[in-house]
C-alpha positions, 0 to 999 in steps of 0.5 A: 512576521505575523504568526499565519504568515509563518505557520504557512512558511512552514507549511509549504516547507514540509509540503516540499521536502514531502513531495522530495521524499515521494518523487525520490523514493519512485525514482530509485525504484523504493515506491510502487503505485498499487497497479506497478506493485499488484502486477509485482505481487501476482495479484490484480489490482483491487485485490491488491487494494482491498488486502492493502486498505481492508484487510491491513496485510500489506503497509501502505501510505497515503503521499496525500494525508487524505483518505482517499487518494494515490497508495503507494507500498515499499518494495521492502514492505512487498517482500516482507509480504511475499516470503510470509505468503510463501511460507504459508503457503495453506493461508491464502490472504483475502476471503475463503468461498464456501465449499458445498458439501455433497452427503450421501446417505 
């Protein structure tokens, strides 16, 4: 067996293992899709994606290994994020709106 065939076989096995891990976690309820996680946390999917991808506040995984694609969240990470959010009621993740101050002379 030449090196290219061996590498192809190894890559195929890696993909099979990754698929088994991802599907097993999804089936057992340990991971959630973006929509499921957003609903669970009480955020809109767009805002939740921004919190995870752009602000790096919530750990996530992409099964494809690419920059774009499906995003999966572990329930334990979401519970940790929500627990921190409850502890810090005054600090809300996301953008802060500028308040308009009225000065009276």
